[in-house]
C-alpha positions in Angstrom: 179.8 64.0 -13.0 176.2 63.4 -12.2 175.0 60.6 -14.4 171.8 62.6 -15.2 173.9 65.2 -17.1 176.0 62.8 -19.1 173.2 60.3 -20.1 172.7 60.4 -23.9 169.3 60.5 -25.4 168.4 59.6 -29.1 168.7 63.3 -30.1 172.3 63.3 -28.6 173.4 60.1 -30.4 172.0 61.0 -33.8 174.6 63.7 -34.6 177.4 61.2 -33.8 176.3 59.1 -36.9 176.6 62.3 -39.0 180.3 62.4 -38.4 181.2 58.7 -38.6 181.0 56.1 -41.3 183.7 53.4 -41.9 186.8 54.9 -40.3 188.5 55.7 -43.6 186.2 57.9 -45.6 186.8 61.7 -45.6 184.1 63.7 -43.9 182.7 66.9 -45.3 180.0 68.7 -43.1 177.4 70.2 -45.4 175.4 71.6 -42.5 174.5 70.7 -38.9 172.2 68.1 -40.2 173.9 66.8 -43.3 177.3 65.2 -44.1 179.1 63.8 -47.1 181.6 60.9 -46.8 184.1 60.2 -49.6 186.5 57.2 -49.8 189.8 58.7 -51.0 190.8 55.4 -52.6 187.6 54.1 -54.4 185.8 57.5 -54.7 182.7 56.0 -53.0 180.4 58.7 -51.7 177.7 58.6 -49.1 175.5 61.5 -47.9 173.8 61.3 -44.5 170.9 63.5 -43.5 169.5 63.9 -40.0 165.7 64.3 -40.6 164.6 63.9 -37.0 161.5 66.0 -36.3 161.3 67.0 -39.9 158.9 66.1 -42.7 160.6 62.7 -43.3 160.1 61.6 -39.8 156.5 62.8 -39.5 155.5 61.2 -42.8 157.8 58.1 -43.0 158.8 57.5 -39.4 162.6 57.8 -40.0 165.4 59.8 -38.4 168.3 59.3 -40.8 168.5 59.1 -44.6 171.5 57.5 -46.1 172.0 58.4 -49.7 174.6 56.1 -51.4 175.5 58.5 -54.2 177.7 55.9 -55.9 174.9 53.4 -56.3 172.1 55.9 -56.1 170.2 54.1 -53.3 168.5 55.4 -50.2 168.3 53.6 -46.9 165.8 55.1 -44.4 166.5 54.5 -40.7 164.6 55.0 -37.5 166.8 55.5 -34.5 166.0 53.9 -31.1 167.9 54.1 -27.9 168.2 51.0 -25.8 167.9 51.3 -22.0 169.8 49.2 -19.4 167.6 46.7 -17.6 168.4 43.9 -15.1 168.2 40.4 -16.4 169.2 38.6 -13.1 169.0 40.7 -10.0 170.8 38.0 -7.9 173.9 38.1 -10.1 173.6 41.9 -11.0 173.6 41.2 -14.7 171.8 43.4 -17.2 171.1 43.9 -20.9 170.2 46.8 -23.1 166.5 46.6 -24.1 163.7 48.5 -25.8 160.3 48.3 -24.2 158.1 51.0 -25.8 155.9 48.8 -28.0 153.3 51.4 -28.8 156.0 53.8 -30.2 157.5 51.1 -32.3 154.1 50.2 -33.8 153.4 53.9 -34.5 156.6 54.3 -36.5 156.2 51.0 -38.3 152.7 52.2 -39.3 154.2 55.3 -41.0 156.5 53.2 -43.2 155.0 52.0 -46.4 155.4 48.2 -47.0 157.5 48.5 -50.2 158.2 45.5 -52.3 161.3 45.6 -54.5 160.2 43.7 -57.6 163.4 44.2 -59.6 163.4 43.7 -63.3 167.0 44.7 -63.8 170.1 43.2 -62.0 171.2 46.6 -60.7 167.9 46.9 -58.8 168.2 43.6 -57.0 168.4 44.0 -53.2 168.8 41.6 -50.2 165.8 43.2 -48.5 162.5 44.1 -50.2 162.2 47.4 -48.3 164.7 50.3 -47.7 163.4 50.9 -44.1 165.5 49.9 -41.1 165.6 50.5 -37.4 168.8 51.1 -35.6 168.8 50.3 -31.9 171.8 51.7 -30.0 173.0 51.3 -26.4 172.5 54.4 -24.3 176.3 54.6 -23.8 177.2 54.1 -27.5 178.5 57.6 -27.8 181.4 57.0 -25.5 183.4 55.1 -28.2 185.1 57.6 -30.5 186.4 55.1 -33.2 185.3 57.1 -36.3 182.9 54.3 -37.3 179.1 54.5 -37.1 177.9 53.9 -33.6 177.6 50.3 -32.5 174.0 49.1 -32.7 171.5 46.6 -34.0 170.4 47.2 -37.6 167.0 45.6 -37.9 164.9 45.5 -41.2 161.5 47.1 -40.6 159.7 44.2 -42.4 161.3 41.7 -39.9 160.1 43.9 -37.0 156.5 43.9 -38.3 156.4 40.1 -38.2 158.2 39.9 -34.8 156.0 42.4 -33.1 152.8 40.7 -34.3 153.9 37.1 -33.6 155.0 37.8 -30.0 158.7 37.3 -30.5 159.4 40.2 -28.0 157.0 39.1 -25.3 159.9 37.9 -23.1 159.7 40.5 -20.3 158.2 40.0 -16.9 154.6 38.6 -17.2 154.9 38.6 -21.0 155.9 42.2 -21.3 157.4 43.7 -24.4 161.2 43.5 -24.3 163.3 43.8 -27.5 167.0 43.2 -27.0 170.1 41.5 -28.4 169.0 38.0 -27.3 165.7 37.9 -29.1 166.3 40.0 -32.2 167.7 39.1 -35.6 170.0 41.9 -36.6 173.1 43.1 -38.4 176.0 44.7 -36.6 177.5 47.9 -38.0 180.3 46.3 -40.1 178.0 44.1 -42.2 175.5 46.9 -42.6 178.1 49.3 -43.8 179.4 46.7 -46.3 176.0 46.0 -47.7 175.4 49.7 -48.0 178.7 50.2 -49.9 177.9 47.4 -52.3 174.4 48.6 -53.1 172.8 45.5 -51.8 170.3 47.3 -49.6 168.2 50.4 -50.1 165.7 51.7 -52.7 165.5 50.5 -56.3 165.9 53.0 -59.1 162.2 53.8 -59.2 161.9 54.6 -55.5 165.2 56.5 -55.6 163.8 58.6 -58.4 160.9 59.5 -56.2 163.1 60.4 -53.3 165.3 62.7 -55.4 162.1 64.6 -56.3 161.3 64.9 -52.6 164.7 66.2 -51.6 164.7 68.7 -54.4 161.2 69.9 -53.5 161.6 70.1 -49.7 163.3 73.5 -49.9 160.4 74.9 -51.9 157.1 73.4 -50.9 157.9 71.4 -47.8 156.0 68.2 -47.3 153.8 68.3 -50.4 155.8 66.0 -52.7 156.8 63.7 -49.8 153.1 63.2 -49.0 152.4 62.5 -52.7 155.2 60.0 -52.9 154.1 58.2 -49.8 150.5 58.0 -51.0 151.8 56.5 -54.3 154.0 53.9 -52.4 151.1 52.9 -50.2 148.7 52.5 -53.1 151.2 50.5 -55.1 151.9 48.2 -52.1 148.2 47.7 -51.4 147.6 46.8 -55.1 150.7 44.6 -55.3 151.8 46.5 -58.3 155.5 46.6 -59.3 156.6 50.2 -59.9 157.4 51.2 -63.4 159.5 54.2 -64.4 157.3 56.9 -66.0 159.0 60.0 -67.2 155.7 61.8 -67.4 154.9 61.3 -63.7 154.7 64.5 -61.5 157.5 63.1 -59.2 
């Protein structure tokens, strides 16, 4: 078949991660854009939402929301497709790379710089922020192994630093070129394990905010999401640790 018709774009690959997790959890499709995975042995539950081109993406710059129902944490993920590029034309070798620097910066700018300042052990996380990028090879959808698509899971806060300090200026004439060789990342197995153990994602305060957002989206659309983002941004700018407040509007 003509390669132009079988080439997967980001929008084609996203649904694949809605029907895959760790190869053993039972899948329940809630809708075309939401799935629930349940481990038949441990009872662990994970809900996955595709929010591409919806309020979550336009406000927070993410395509997928992973809600770990068991630990009540949210991990927010922006999806990026890597493209094949030659590394040595003489030997016909290539690598999968991402070169759209301006798009990456735009989506990073949408993500609040959250700092998890845990005061309880259950809120301790390995990463201070729940925002991640997932870079997938353009041919990742060809493997049907019932596990999340192979890719590079990269913390957003690491990307902020790497973009600014020139880590990815390794292309021709110093061009922007992000790939496996110059990026610090997790593969899918470690990422899934950290997710299952509640070691990444939102703390209880930020989870509470997102619960309000999800409950509100069906009624007032983006209103609560914008309010939550504004609150996160102001807290980050002030360096204030969030405190649970039952009287808060969200």
